[in-house]
C-alpha positions in Angstrom: -23.7 -4.3 34.4 -24.3 -0.5 34.4 -26.1 0.9 31.4 -25.1 4.5 32.2 -21.8 6.3 31.8 -20.9 6.2 35.5 -18.1 3.7 35.0 -16.2 6.0 32.6 -14.0 7.4 35.4 -13.1 3.9 36.6 -12.1 2.8 33.1 -9.9 5.9 32.7 -8.4 5.3 36.1 -7.5 1.7 35.1 -5.9 2.9 31.9 -3.7 5.3 33.9 -2.8 2.5 36.4 -1.8 0.2 33.6 0.3 2.9 32.0 2.1 3.7 35.2 2.7 0.1 36.2 3.8 -1.3 32.8 4.9 1.6 30.6 7.0 3.6 33.1 9.8 4.0 32.4 9.1 4.3 28.7 10.0 0.9 27.1 12.7 0.8 24.5 11.4 -1.0 21.3 12.3 -0.8 17.6 8.9 -1.5 16.2 5.2 -1.2 17.0 4.9 -5.0 16.9 7.4 -5.3 19.8 5.5 -2.7 21.8 2.2 -4.7 21.2 3.9 -7.8 22.4 5.0 -6.1 25.6 1.5 -4.8 26.2 0.0 -8.3 25.6 2.4 -9.7 28.2 1.5 -7.0 30.7 -2.2 -7.6 30.0 -1.8 -11.3 30.7 0.0 -10.5 33.9 -2.8 -8.2 35.0 -5.4 -10.9 34.4 -3.7 -13.0 37.1 -3.8 -10.3 39.8 -6.4 -9.9 42.6 -8.2 -6.7 43.4 -8.5 -6.1 47.2 -11.7 -7.6 48.5 -12.2 -9.9 45.5 -11.8 -13.7 45.7 -11.3 -14.2 41.9 -8.6 -12.9 39.7 -9.3 -10.1 37.2 -9.3 -12.6 34.3 -11.8 -14.9 36.0 -14.2 -12.0 36.8 -14.0 -10.7 33.2 -14.7 -14.2 31.9 -17.8 -14.4 34.1 -18.9 -10.9 32.9 -18.2 -11.5 29.2 -21.6 -13.2 28.4 -23.5 -10.0 29.6 -21.5 -7.7 27.3 -23.1 -6.5 24.1 -21.7 -7.7 20.8 -19.4 -5.3 18.8 -21.0 -3.1 16.3 -21.1 -4.4 12.7 -20.0 -1.0 11.4 -16.3 -0.5 11.7 -15.3 2.8 13.2 -12.6 5.0 11.7 -9.9 4.9 14.4 -7.8 7.6 12.8 -7.2 11.3 13.1 -8.3 13.2 10.0 -5.9 16.0 8.9 -5.6 18.3 6.0 -1.9 18.7 5.0 -0.1 20.7 2.3 2.3 18.7 0.1 5.7 20.4 0.0 8.1 20.8 -3.0 9.6 17.3 -2.3 6.1 15.7 -2.6 5.8 15.0 1.2 3.3 15.8 3.9 4.5 16.5 7.4 2.5 14.6 10.1 3.6 14.7 13.8 7.1 15.9 12.7 7.6 13.0 10.3 7.5 13.2 6.5 5.6 10.9 4.2 5.7 10.9 0.4 2.6 11.2 -1.8 2.4 11.1 -5.6 4.2 14.0 -7.2 1.1 15.4 -8.9 -0.1 16.7 -5.5 2.9 19.0 -5.0 1.6 22.4 -3.7 -1.9 21.1 -3.0 -3.7 20.1 0.2 -4.6 16.5 0.7 -6.6 14.6 3.3 -4.3 12.5 5.6 -5.6 10.0 8.1 -3.3 9.3 11.0 -3.7 5.9 12.7 -1.7 4.1 15.4 0.1 1.9 12.8 -0.5 3.5 9.4 -0.7 6.8 7.7 -3.0 7.1 4.6 -3.3 10.0 2.1 -6.6 10.0 0.3 -8.3 11.7 -2.6 -11.9 11.3 -1.9 -12.4 7.7 -0.9 -9.3 6.5 -2.8 -6.1 5.9 -1.0 -3.2 7.4 -3.0 -0.4 6.8 -0.5 -0.1 4.3 2.3 2.8 4.2 4.8 3.6 2.5 8.1 3.7 5.2 10.8 7.2 6.5 11.4 8.6 6.9 14.9 11.0 9.8 15.7 11.5 13.4 14.7 12.2 14.4 11.1 12.0 10.7 9.9 11.2 10.3 6.2 9.0 7.5 4.8 9.4 7.7 1.0 8.0 5.5 -1.8 9.9 5.5 -5.1 6.7 4.9 -7.0 5.5 8.4 -6.1 8.4 10.0 -8.0 8.5 7.9 -11.2 6.7 10.4 -13.4 9.2 13.1 -12.4 12.2 10.8 -12.7 11.1 9.8 -16.2 11.6 13.4 -17.3 14.8 13.8 -15.3 16.4 10.3 -15.4 19.8 11.7 -14.2 18.2 12.3 -10.7 17.5 8.7 -10.1 20.9 7.4 -9.0 21.1 9.9 -6.1 17.5 9.9 -5.2 16.7 9.4 -1.5 13.5 7.5 -2.5 15.7 5.0 -4.4 17.8 4.5 -1.2 14.7 3.8 0.7 13.4 1.4 -1.9 16.7 -0.5 -1.7 16.6 -0.7 2.0 13.0 -2.0 2.0 13.7 -4.5 -0.7 11.1 -3.2 -3.1 14.0 -2.3 -5.4 16.0 -5.5 -5.5 18.9 -7.3 -7.3 16.7 -8.1 -10.3 16.0 -4.4 -10.9 19.7 -3.6 -10.4 20.7 -6.1 -13.1 18.1 -4.8 -15.5 19.3 -1.2 -14.9 22.9 -2.1 -15.4 22.2 -3.9 -18.6 19.9 -1.2 -19.9 22.5 1.6 -19.3 25.2 -0.5 -21.0 23.1 -1.0 -24.0 21.1 2.2 -24.3 23.2 4.8 -22.4 22.5 6.3 -19.0 19.4 8.4 -19.8 17.6 6.0 -22.1 18.6 3.0 -19.9 17.2 4.7 -16.8 14.0 5.5 -18.7 13.6 1.8 -19.7 14.0 0.9 -16.0 11.4 3.5 -15.0 8.9 2.1 -17.5 9.4 -1.3 -16.0 8.9 0.1 -12.5 5.7 1.8 -13.6 4.4 -1.6 -14.7 4.5 -2.7 -11.0 1.3 -0.7 -10.6 -0.8 -3.1 -12.7 1.3 -6.3 -12.9 1.9 -9.0 -10.3 5.3 -8.4 -8.8 6.6 -11.9 -9.0 5.4 -12.2 -12.6 7.1 -8.9 -13.5 10.4 -10.0 -11.9 10.2 -13.2 -13.8 9.7 -11.2 -17.0 12.8 -9.2 -16.3 14.8 -12.3 -15.8 13.6 -13.9 -19.0 14.2 -10.7 -21.0 17.8 -10.5 -19.7 18.4 -14.2 -20.6 17.7 -13.3 -24.3 19.8 -10.1 -24.0 16.8 -7.7 -24.2 16.2 -4.6 -22.2 13.0 -3.6 -24.0 10.2 -2.9 -21.4 7.7 -4.3 -23.9 9.5 -7.7 -23.9 9.4 -7.7 -20.1 5.7 -7.1 -20.0 5.0 -9.8 -22.6 7.0 -12.3 -20.6 5.3 -11.3 -17.4 1.8 -11.7 -19.0 2.9 -15.1 -20.5 3.8 -16.4 -17.1 0.3 -15.7 -15.7 -1.5 -17.4 -18.7 -2.6 -21.0 -18.4 0.1 -23.5 -19.5 -2.3 -25.5 -21.6 -5.2 -23.4 -22.7 -8.4 -25.3 -23.5 -9.1 -25.0 -27.3 -12.6 -24.1 -28.4 -14.3 -26.1 -31.1 -14.6 -24.3 -34.4 -18.4 -24.7 -34.4 -18.7 -22.6 -31.2 -17.9 -19.4 -33.1 -21.0 -19.7 -35.4 -22.9 -17.7 -32.8 -21.0 -14.6 -33.8 -22.0 -15.0 -37.5 -24.0 -12.0 -38.9 -25.6 -11.6 -42.3 -23.8 -9.6 -45.0 -24.9 -6.0 -44.8 -27.0 -4.6 -47.7 -26.2 -1.3 -49.3 -29.4 -1.0 -51.3 -31.1 1.3 -48.7 -28.3 3.8 -49.3 -29.1 3.8 -53.0 -32.7 4.6 -52.2 -31.6 7.6 -50.2 -29.6 8.8 -53.2 -32.5 8.4 -55.5 -34.8 10.3 -53.1 -32.4 13.2 -52.8 -32.1 13.5 -56.7 
């Protein structure tokens, strides 16, 4: 094993050979997962080949060399490209000719964006405020309905035609249960107030388990209610233990406190007079 950087050119040359042999012409895939599968198959094929002048295969020689390699570092490296992007008037950042939504409160501001091979994250400090799978293509949009809810709450009439709603329907995050609640709420409360009731339920997804919230919507609809408060109560009820363990009455005596005395206040009044 060489401890210097003299092997760097050989490594880069092998990467180029692999690309020319297995990725030319450019493979046609729909997802990154499919591409990774193709690369894994090509890698396995390369392990079985012989380099001129070597008796063993590439895979056999690597297995023999593996014990001499150093262990991976404990600290995980940030394998992303750090960018600073301005959020446009549609609450999107443009990264490599693709558009990704961020919460609407960042419109007109700059935000830190970290571009990885599979994901794109927008961060405020160390907190991730938007997470998207990396889009492929030119001008492709990746929109999250949750990023627009505060705006839509003020302008409920914009929700039916919102591009973010179409994206949520296509991804399944806005499903048939939401549709039934929205229809029932608009029939009962009118279009504007019914849409606001739906948005209040959608906002609850931020802090409530998704399955529990969907179950709460179903139970609220069963009793003919479109009140978001009823949905949340039913959602919380489903996460509580079915048979809570009762506490013995005597266990609460530790919270007993003596009755407060007011005589010290009388002494203060006497002193002031």
